[in-house]
C-alpha positions, 0 to 999 in steps of 0.5 A: 248990726246983723248985716255986719255979722253976715258979711264977716269972715266965716272963721274966728281966731281967738287967742285967750290970755285972760284969767277968767278961763284959768283953773284956780290951781294953775299958779301952784308949783307943780314940783313936789317938796321932797320933805313933805312926803307922808311916807309909810309909818305904822303907828307904834301905839294906837288905842284903836288897834289895841281895842280891835285886836283884843276883841279877836279870837285866834281864828279871827286873827288868822282871818285878818291875814287873808285878802280875797279876790273880788269882781264887780262884774260877777253875779250874785253867787260870787257876791254871796261867797264874799259875804259868807267869807266876811261873816264866817272868817273875818277876812282882812281885805279884798283885792278887786279885779274886773268890773265897773267903778259904779258896781265896785263902789256899791259892793265895797259899801256893802262889804264894809257895812257887813264886816265887823273890822273894816276891810283893806281894799286893794287893786293891781292898778300899775297903770291906773284904774283902767288896768282893771275897770272900764270907764276909767283912766289908764296911764302909760305902762312903766316901760314908757315911763322909764324913758321920761327924763323928768322924774317929777312927772312920775310923782305927779302920776302917783298922786293922781292915781292915789286920788282916784284910788282913794275916791274908789275906796281903795287903800292899797295899790300893788305897784310899783313894779321895781323888777329890773327887766334885763331879760328881753325874753321875760314873758310876764314883766316886760313893759310893766318894768321901768327898764333895765337900768337899776338906778332908773328903776329905783328913782322912778319907783320912789317917785311913784311910791311917794305919790301914792303914799302922799295920798294915803294909798299903800305902795307895794313894791314887787316882786321881791327879790326881783322877777326881771331876769326870767324867761318863765311866767310864774303864773304858769310854772316856777321860774329859776334865777341862777345868779349868785347872791352878790349879783342878786344884791347888786342888781335885782334887789337894788331898787327894793333896798332903795324903796325901803330906805325911802319909806315904802310901806308894802312889799310883795314876794315872788314865786321864784326859786333862787338856788343861791338863796333857797336850798330846796329846788321846788320852794319859791321865795314866797315860802322861803324864811331865808328870803322873807324873814332873814333877808327882807325883814331882818337884813334890809330892816323892812318894817312894813306889810309883806304880801305874798304874790297871788297864791293861786299861781302855778309857780306855787301851786305846782309844788304845794297844796292848799292849806300847806301853801298858806301855812308855809307863807306865814312861817316864812314871814309874810303878813298878808296871804293874797288870793288864796284858793281855799280859805276854810282849808287854809285856816283849818291847817294853820290852826292845826299847826299852831296847836302842834307848835309848828307855828307860834301864835305870836307870829300871827299876832304880829302880822295881825297887829301890822295889818290893823296898824295899816288900817289905822294909817289908812283912816279905816278907823273912821268907817265905824262912825260913818256906818253908824250914821248910815253914811256911805263909806265911799260916796257914790254921787259924781263918782265917774266925774271925780275919777275922770277929771280933765286934768288927769288926761292932761298929765297923761298927754304930758307923760306920753309926750315926754316918753317919746324917744328919737333914735335916728335923725339923719340930716336933722330931718326932724322936726319937719321944717320947710312945709311949703316946699316939701311933698309929704305922704302919711303912711300907716301900716297895721290899720284899716280905719281912721288913724289919729296919726294921719289926722294929726299930721293934717293939722300941720300940713295936708298930707296924702294918706296911705293905709295898709293892713297886710304885707302884700306890698308891690313895686307900684306902691314903692314907686308911688311913695318915692315921688314924695320928699318925705314919708311919715310912717307909723306902725300900729295894731300892736300889743304889749305881749312878747308873743307873736312879736308884739303884733309886729310884722317883719314885712312892714320893716322890710318894705319901709327899708326898701322905700327908704332907699328911694326917699326919706322915711321917718318911722314912728314905732308905736310898739314895745321897743323890744320889737325893734329887733325886727328892723333890718340891720343898717336900715336906711331910715332918715328918722326913727321914733319909739312911741311904746304904744299905739293908742290914739293919744300916743299917735296924736302926740307923736305926729305933733312931735314930727312937726316940732309941736312937742320936744323929744327928749326921752331915752331908751329904757332897755337895750335892743340886742346889739342895735340900740343900747339903753339910754340911747336917744337924740334930744330935739328941744327946738319947739318950732310950732304950736302943739295941741292939748287940753285946756287943763294942760295950760291951767285953764278950764274945759268947763269954763271954755265951753261957755264960749260956745253959746256966744257963737252958737247964738250968732249962728242961730240968729242968722247973724253969721252963717258959721264960725270957728273958735280957736283958743291958744295959750303958751304955744298950745292950741287947747280949743278948736271948734267949728259951728 
């Protein structure tokens, strides 16, 4: 028997189609039932809400209206400051920023045990925990999601992010961004928006919202009444939007109204001045009664929680002082005061205004009751019994495993695949068809090291690699690459900030355009689509794909798409000057080759598949065979490929 193994082929090709490796959830319908959404409905009557509310003094009720910034990567001084605010002012919640999952959960448990009233915990997790925490998952930014044609994928993403947030003891996600980004010069929204089409923004915002709230995580739509058409960052100054009220209602506020009609539980007001809605030219919408109460609360019938944007931003602090800001925000109709600069000063000033009769105690009572009703909806009423039993409010065991499950990454790959947009496909050059007869070069601009893009190209055909990290091109390089029938090029090393052209270099595009006069060039733009404005007009590219980002996964799925491993059917979510219009995109639905992905993407289990390793490893260790390779494929996808 040993001799038989020794003379066997060095590689094994295994196609696994049987059930023992299939995930137990693989047969569930991946589409959601629109009638099963949890929604956000604050309880009209609650014994728990009444019992807590009746124990609070005026100062403690005011304290419930504050959400304070917290960091798990800061030291003991910061930690003690949070503890003091909980003890002295009965603050209502925390918004966590940078840190690690383990440290954040440890501190969350300490703070919840220390607080007389359970704390609502929030986070800016627009693209998942990875937006704030290391060792955690990041999903595509919303502009990439705006290109996806299957909106149910956005719902599934919302569900997954909701699961991860709840596992971390987080009850509020300050997402989705439903600003209509119709200004390419916007320095603060940009890739955080689903795009410039108000219907697309609304549809995807609703899907994301439903996914979160179906997992009992409050979705907070932002930034009301619409931060998309600005060219000033409200973190630095107060932007002004000059549109009349009809335009604001029909475009900017359209997605917010749609989310309200579909049950969004939270709304964040923006530090924007809108002369058509606000008479004072230094007053942001956050502090405007006409915007917050008259428009949002009364005209739009919004009954959920209204959060201010961060009250330390210059869009509000340039014109109002601490204490005055918080008072004006409550007077305008906000419920939750987010990221205040000075809580003692703020509470003192608010109490003073109540005594003077400038702010009614009933206004504070109404907001406090809404906050307590939300805490009840989120299940925080159970925390007291857990604390009494000396249980962790948020279990720390297996935390990193729970928030980094393989099935989460499988969905991220599907989102990346579905977001790719094909803008040019001359002579039907993509996907590449005649591999044996086509000389192909792989070219990466903007990188020095290994490229996932080039490595994935090699899975389909061994291509010659070329890498360049500067704009010093010469004629010799054009002559060399012109010898190939096709150059598959990727521009990497980019970022999402509008500053410095998203990290793009005009010289790269000029070189590729010159090269495309001599041979076929198919370019993958691993960058924000607004960067396409650097393209030479009337360029000669045979193929052009927008990848939105240059992370390794996007490079991986884009390379597969060039060879027909993945379909391409995304649509551009924004217009790029007069070059490409919103909704542009060529669909390529003829999947002609195997694709590569995770076992969970086809309903199989990574953990179970690893057990196969021991079988072949035992054969190698016993010298029954000098080596081998396991390749597992299912449903047209290679999901396991390992050499021994």
